[in-house]
C-alpha positions, 0 to 999 in steps of 0.5 A, spaced: 500 500 500 505 504 501 509 503 495 503 504 491 501 511 494 509 513 493 509 511 486 502 514 485 505 521 488 511 520 484 507 519 477 503 525 479 509 530 480 512 527 474 506 527 470 502 532 472 506 538 476 513 537 472 509 535 466 505 542 466 511 546 468 515 543 462 510 544 457 509 551 460 517 552 459 516 549 452 511 554 450 514 559 445 516 560 437 519 554 433 522 555 427 524 549 422 524 542 424 530 537 426 537 539 427 536 546 423 530 548 428 530 554 432 526 554 438 525 561 442 521 558 448 519 561 455 524 557 458 530 560 454 528 567 456 528 565 463 534 562 462 537 568 459 534 573 464 537 568 470 544 568 466 544 576 466 542 577 473 547 572 475 552 575 471 551 582 473 551 581 480 558 577 479 561 583 475 558 588 480 562 584 486 568 584 482 567 592 480 566 594 488 572 589 490 577 593 485 574 600 486 574 600 494 580 603 495 580 608 489 579 615 489 573 618 486 576 620 479 580 614 478 573 610 480 570 613 474 575 611 469 575 604 472 567 604 471 568 606 464 572 601 463 568 596 466 562 597 462 566 595 456 568 589 459 561 588 461 558 588 454 563 583 452 561 578 457 553 580 455 555 578 448 558 571 450 552 570 454 547 571 448 552 567 444 551 561 449 543 562 449 543 562 442 546 556 442 542 553 447 536 555 442 538 551 437 542 556 433 548 554 429 553 560 431 559 557 428 559 561 422 557 567 427 563 566 431 568 564 425 566 571 422 567 575 429 573 572 430 576 574 423 573 581 424 576 582 431 583 579 429 583 585 423 581 590 428 586 588 433 591 589 428 589 595 426 588 598 433 593 595 436 597 601 439 590 604 442 589 597 445 596 598 448 594 605 451 588 603 454 591 597 457 596 601 460 591 606 462 588 600 466 594 598 469 596 606 471 589 606 475 590 600 478 597 599 481 597 607 482 604 607 478 602 614 476 598 620 479 596 627 478 602 632 480 608 627 479 614 629 475 616 624 470 622 624 465 621 620 459 624 620 452 629 625 455 623 630 457 621 632 464 614 634 465 609 635 471 603 630 470 596 634 470 591 629 467 591 622 466 586 619 461 584 612 459 589 612 453 593 618 454 597 622 459 598 629 459 604 633 462 606 640 462 614 641 461 619 646 464 618 651 458 610 651 459 609 646 453 604 640 454 606 633 452 601 628 450 604 621 452 601 614 450 599 610 456 603 604 453 610 608 454 609 607 462 609 599 461 614 598 455 619 604 456 623 606 462 620 612 466 623 616 471 618 618 477 621 624 481 616 624 486 613 617 486 615 616 493 616 623 496 617 630 493 624 631 496 629 629 490 637 630 490 640 635 485 647 636 483 652 642 480 658 640 478 664 644 478 672 644 476 678 648 479 685 649 477 690 644 480 693 649 484 687 651 488 686 649 496 681 644 496 678 645 503 677 653 501 673 650 495 669 645 499 667 651 504 665 656 499 661 651 495 657 649 502 656 657 504 653 658 497 648 653 497 647 654 505 644 661 503 640 659 497 632 659 500 630 653 495 635 648 498 632 644 504 636 644 511 635 637 512 638 633 509 644 637 509 648 639 503 654 636 502 660 636 497 664 630 494 671 630 491 669 627 485 676 625 481 682 628 478 680 630 471 685 632 465 685 639 466 681 640 473 680 637 480 672 635 479 667 637 485 660 636 486 655 640 490 649 635 492 643 638 495 636 637 496 630 640 494 622 639 494 621 642 487 625 638 482 620 641 477 624 648 477 631 645 478 634 648 472 633 655 474 636 654 481 642 650 478 643 657 474 643 661 480 648 657 484 653 657 478 652 665 478 654 665 485 659 660 485 663 663 479 662 670 483 665 667 490 671 663 486 673 670 483 673 673 490 677 668 493 682 667 486 680 660 485 680 659 477 675 655 473 680 652 468 679 651 461 681 644 457 689 644 457 693 639 452 701 639 452 703 638 445 710 635 443 713 635 436 717 630 434 722 631 428 728 626 425 733 632 426 734 639 428 733 645 423 740 647 421 742 654 421 745 654 414 739 651 411 735 656 413 739 661 411 740 658 404 732 658 404 731 665 405 737 667 400 733 663 395 726 666 397 730 673 396 732 672 389 
């Protein structure tokens, strides 16, 4: 008796309840017959809706994970990138749904692959720039206000976009840098860790100079300069014995490396003036010239040469 009741309940569930649900899900529009048939049913639409909801929820969770520590400006840039990724994911979901509906998507995928390969080759640099912009936003390798040196040009970054970065050079010109440069090339960032940088002014003095006096003059010059930091302290290095001069380097720290050319120029003016006051010479390149000849000039031959010229 119990077994018979169980079988009846099972038949009712399978035939009546599940059968009704299955028939309801199979309602829709049907095109063609056999393998070439296309079925757009309620079940397929529900599956597509659920897939979109799950995909959207997962993408929102991923977006929040990556943007939780970003600044407002960087967050907006990342969201714009993420929208592009979201659309690609939705396209993949649609393709799988079309495949489930019985549509042969092989030709569509093949054509799309060829199209994307062509676009990828044509827009390779643009994609590299966009990827570079994504990395800049995520890993914080570059910020607005950073002073960078790239291709022997120094600039202060004032705008970071998805494809390019804009910086102001020392001569008030705007340089537009493709973002892939920050991935493929060597870039010097003067202010990545802090705003303080060490700068150097090189000078050579004559071999007869008093090196202690030279050192003290250099320290006094930099000590009285307003833009130079008192801590860390400036220092002087005796670099080398040059061909024509004793080589020194004056090292000091500043917190505005963008204006360092003007500061170095002011220091050189003061160094030259103080050296002149203390009779310290900045020598020019000197060379010893040695003339070798097989035999010395004879006075008689020179006299004969002069007589022949007069005649």
